[in-house]
BAMI-88869 format. One record per residue (C-alpha): x, y, z. Coordinates in Angstrom, 3 decimals. Each point is the difference from the previous one (the first is absolute). Layout:
BEGIN
ATOM          X          Y          Z
ATOM          X          Y          Z
...
END
This chain:
BEGIN
ATOM          X          Y          Z
ATOM     48.465     27.134    -31.433
ATOM     -1.719     -0.515     -3.327
ATOM      0.334     -3.773      0.297
ATOM     -1.397      0.094      3.507
ATOM     -3.000      2.053     -1.108
ATOM     -0.800     -2.388     -2.831
ATOM      0.480     -3.162      2.060
ATOM     -1.791      1.189      3.177
ATOM     -3.563     -0.827     -1.187
ATOM      1.068     -3.458     -1.147
ATOM      1.822     -0.633      3.267
ATOM     -2.975      1.177      2.029
ATOM     -2.373     -2.232     -1.974
ATOM      2.224     -3.067      0.339
ATOM      0.524      0.554      3.736
ATOM     -3.700      0.650      0.567
ATOM     -0.984     -3.239     -1.760
ATOM      2.596     -1.934      2.012
ATOM     -1.176      1.438      3.344
ATOM     -3.583     -1.065     -0.784
ATOM      1.182     -3.494     -0.849
ATOM     -1.061      0.238     -3.628
ATOM      3.344      0.329     -1.720
ATOM      3.329     -1.805      0.317
ATOM      3.004      1.554      1.777
ATOM      1.854      2.316     -2.377
ATOM      3.097     -1.810     -1.270
ATOM      0.897      2.463     -2.707
ATOM     -0.432      3.614     -0.910
ATOM     -3.678      0.945      0.432
ATOM     -1.906      0.867     -3.147
ATOM     -3.568      0.930     -0.791
ATOM     -1.810     -2.728     -1.981
ATOM     -0.249      0.381     -3.735
ATOM     -3.689      0.808      0.303
ATOM      1.036      3.377      1.353
ATOM     -1.390      2.233      2.656
ATOM     -3.625     -1.017     -0.675
ATOM      0.816     -3.524      1.155
ATOM      1.619      1.346      3.158
ATOM     -3.002      2.236      0.699
ATOM     -2.450     -2.875     -0.436
ATOM      2.057     -2.265      2.247
ATOM      0.162      2.623      2.743
ATOM     -3.764      0.628     -0.233
ATOM     -0.648     -3.750      0.159
ATOM      2.189     -0.320      3.076
ATOM     -1.793      2.807      1.806
ATOM     -3.368     -1.482     -1.005
ATOM      0.996     -3.381      1.451
ATOM      1.223      1.677      3.189
ATOM     -3.310      1.874      0.328
ATOM     -1.988     -3.189     -0.629
ATOM      2.026     -1.879      2.612
ATOM     -0.509      2.779      2.551
ATOM     -3.762      0.012     -0.587
ATOM     -0.125     -3.797      0.282
ATOM      1.937      0.043      3.277
ATOM     -2.325      2.722      1.299
ATOM     -3.121     -2.032     -0.836
ATOM      1.399     -3.128      1.663
ATOM      1.009      1.967      3.073
ATOM     -3.440      1.631      0.193
ATOM     -1.723     -3.382     -0.255
ATOM      2.136     -1.492      2.765
ATOM     -0.503      3.052      2.230
ATOM     -3.765     -0.127     -0.543
ATOM     -0.116     -3.700      0.893
ATOM      2.042      0.553      3.157
ATOM     -2.302      2.865      0.998
ATOM     -3.045     -2.237     -0.536
ATOM      1.497     -2.645      2.257
ATOM      0.786      2.589      2.651
ATOM     -3.414      1.688     -0.065
ATOM     -2.070     -3.198     -0.223
ATOM     -1.196      0.472     -3.582
ATOM      1.309     -3.242     -1.501
ATOM     -2.090     -3.081     -0.800
ATOM     -0.415     -2.801      2.520
ATOM      1.029     -3.379     -1.403
ATOM     -1.716     -2.282      2.513
ATOM     -2.552     -2.795     -0.127
ATOM     -2.347     -1.203      2.727
ATOM      0.724      2.980      2.243
ATOM     -2.170      1.978      2.431
ATOM     -0.883      3.473     -1.272
ATOM     -0.923      2.630      2.590
ATOM     -1.593      3.184     -1.348
ATOM      0.611      2.948      2.297
ATOM      2.683      0.855      2.531
ATOM     -0.934      1.121      3.513
ATOM      0.226     -1.165      3.618
ATOM     -2.391     -2.854     -0.718
ATOM      2.361     -1.186     -2.736
ATOM      2.844     -0.278      2.493
ATOM     -2.185     -2.008      2.386
ATOM     -1.021     -2.281     -2.853
ATOM      3.631     -0.500     -0.996
ATOM      0.918     -0.957      3.559
ATOM     -2.689     -2.696     -0.084
ATOM      1.184     -1.324     -3.374
ATOM      3.621     -0.052      1.165
ATOM     -0.937     -1.837      3.196
ATOM     -2.013     -2.559     -1.981
ATOM      2.957     -0.635     -2.315
ATOM      2.646     -0.538      2.680
ATOM     -0.466     -3.761     -0.018
ATOM     -0.594     -0.223     -3.741
ATOM      2.518     -1.729     -2.237
ATOM     -0.889      2.219     -2.964
ATOM      0.490      3.731     -0.411
ATOM     -3.171      2.066     -0.256
ATOM      0.161      3.109     -2.187
ATOM     -2.042      3.041      1.006
ATOM     -0.354      2.924     -2.388
ATOM     -1.215      3.311      1.411
ATOM     -1.426      2.679     -2.292
ATOM     -0.419      3.365      1.708
ATOM      0.124      3.731     -0.599
ATOM      3.128      0.781      2.117
ATOM      3.446     -0.113     -1.542
ATOM      1.715     -3.377      0.077
ATOM      2.717      1.323      2.312
ATOM     -2.623      1.240      2.483
ATOM     -1.742     -3.377      0.057
ATOM      3.293     -1.831      0.511
ATOM      0.940      2.352      2.854
ATOM     -3.378     -0.600      1.662
ATOM      0.483     -3.756     -0.341
ATOM      3.467      0.178      1.557
ATOM     -1.278      2.022      2.958
ATOM     -2.894     -2.388      0.615
ATOM      1.274     -3.484     -0.842
ATOM      3.721      0.478     -0.642
ATOM      2.052     -1.089     -2.983
ATOM     -0.324     -3.078     -2.234
ATOM      1.980     -2.075      2.495
ATOM     -2.997      0.178      2.353
ATOM     -2.279     -1.675     -2.542
ATOM      2.124     -2.507     -1.962
ATOM     -3.023     -1.913     -1.329
ATOM     -1.812      3.098     -1.292
ATOM      1.016      2.118     -2.961
ATOM     -1.476      3.521      0.027
ATOM     -0.098      2.125     -3.158
ATOM     -1.193      3.626      0.102
ATOM     -1.328      1.852     -3.021
ATOM     -1.232      3.582     -0.267
ATOM     -3.235      0.651     -1.861
ATOM     -3.778      0.221      0.075
ATOM     -1.962     -2.854      1.570
ATOM     -2.596      0.275     -2.775
ATOM      2.231      0.928     -2.952
ATOM     -0.054     -2.640     -2.719
ATOM      3.660      0.434     -0.949
ATOM      1.136     -0.054      3.627
ATOM     -2.003     -3.150      0.739
ATOM      1.344     -1.757     -3.082
ATOM      3.517      1.118      0.970
ATOM     -0.478     -1.943      3.255
ATOM     -0.934     -3.163     -1.950
ATOM     -3.535     -0.125      1.359
ATOM     -0.939     -2.623     -2.605
ATOM      2.450     -2.514      1.478
ATOM     -0.590      0.859      3.667
ATOM     -1.516     -2.516      2.386
ATOM     -1.826      2.411      2.289
ATOM     -0.840      3.704     -0.312
ATOM     -0.601      1.863      3.268
ATOM     -1.566      3.442     -0.390
ATOM      1.071      2.146      2.928
ATOM     -0.657      3.517     -1.308
ATOM     -0.331      3.069      2.211
ATOM     -3.727      0.472     -0.726
ATOM     -2.861     -2.236     -1.067
ATOM     -0.399      2.093     -3.158
ATOM      3.559     -0.858     -1.035
ATOM     -0.620     -3.634      0.935
ATOM     -3.048     -0.155     -2.281
ATOM      1.947      1.555     -2.890
ATOM      2.854     -2.451      0.605
ATOM     -2.416     -2.956     -0.025
ATOM     -1.535      1.193     -3.258
ATOM      3.442      0.416     -1.574
ATOM      1.117     -3.455      1.182
ATOM     -3.186     -1.627     -1.287
ATOM      0.409      1.678     -3.380
ATOM      3.600     -1.141     -0.413
ATOM     -0.674     -3.560      1.147
ATOM     -2.898     -0.258     -2.452
ATOM      2.098      0.994     -3.020
ATOM      0.620     -3.600     -1.070
ATOM      3.448     -0.024      1.599
ATOM      1.334     -3.575      0.189
ATOM      0.476     -1.146      3.577
ATOM     -2.005      2.861      1.539
ATOM     -1.355     -1.863      3.045
ATOM      0.355      2.393      2.930
ATOM     -2.123      0.410      3.097
ATOM     -0.797      3.597      1.020
ATOM     -0.511      0.848      3.673
ATOM     -1.036      3.602      0.751
ATOM      0.177      1.875      3.293
ATOM     -2.978      2.326      0.594
ATOM     -1.030      2.531      2.618
ATOM     -3.708      0.421     -0.715
ATOM     -2.742     -2.568      0.631
ATOM     -1.553      0.516     -3.453
ATOM      3.152     -0.194     -2.109
ATOM      0.662     -3.756      0.399
ATOM     -3.280     -0.678     -1.825
ATOM      0.926      2.443     -2.782
ATOM      3.384     -1.689     -0.403
ATOM     -1.620     -3.430     -0.047
ATOM     -2.221      1.126     -2.857
ATOM      3.036      1.296     -1.908
ATOM      1.747     -3.339      0.459
ATOM     -3.101     -1.841     -1.222
ATOM     -0.533     -1.839      3.272
ATOM     -3.535      1.314      0.467
ATOM     -2.724      1.285     -2.290
END
């Protein structure tokens, strides 16, 4: 019993080190290193510190991956496109416009990319598209990307790669939102961004607002 009591800590330490893959399999009677119990205590603390560090690292990686997947699912990720059509606003008129673009691209050899930036959730926009025009198989020559955000928010517009878009169509719910979207687009495209050569086409409801928008775009003085 006395031998067991004196050898138990050494056996526990040797087995613990072997289970963690740090030590070699015990081939002889386990003994505590000559450094004594302080060495054992420091080794155990170091092991637990490494385990804690590994757990935190795994948690951070898992959180980053989960966040990225959520961004993709909710339409918050960046659009990596060039020469695409950017439509600002999502409503019934947007669906009609998409039908016209899809019909125009049926005989095209190239695939046209259309990015839609609207306030509804990405899933809601996709569901509305499926109910109106069906799935991607119904428009093989048109690629539609939906993003959730503000039509006049700088970060949201940049997230949709407005600087590399070919055409920007402002289709907001009100003329006031259209004017704010035009001002935001003009500001971004004037920020000395290389390749910023987009054409902006607004949809308006009032007879006076087209002139106001033309002044904002610098087409009239």
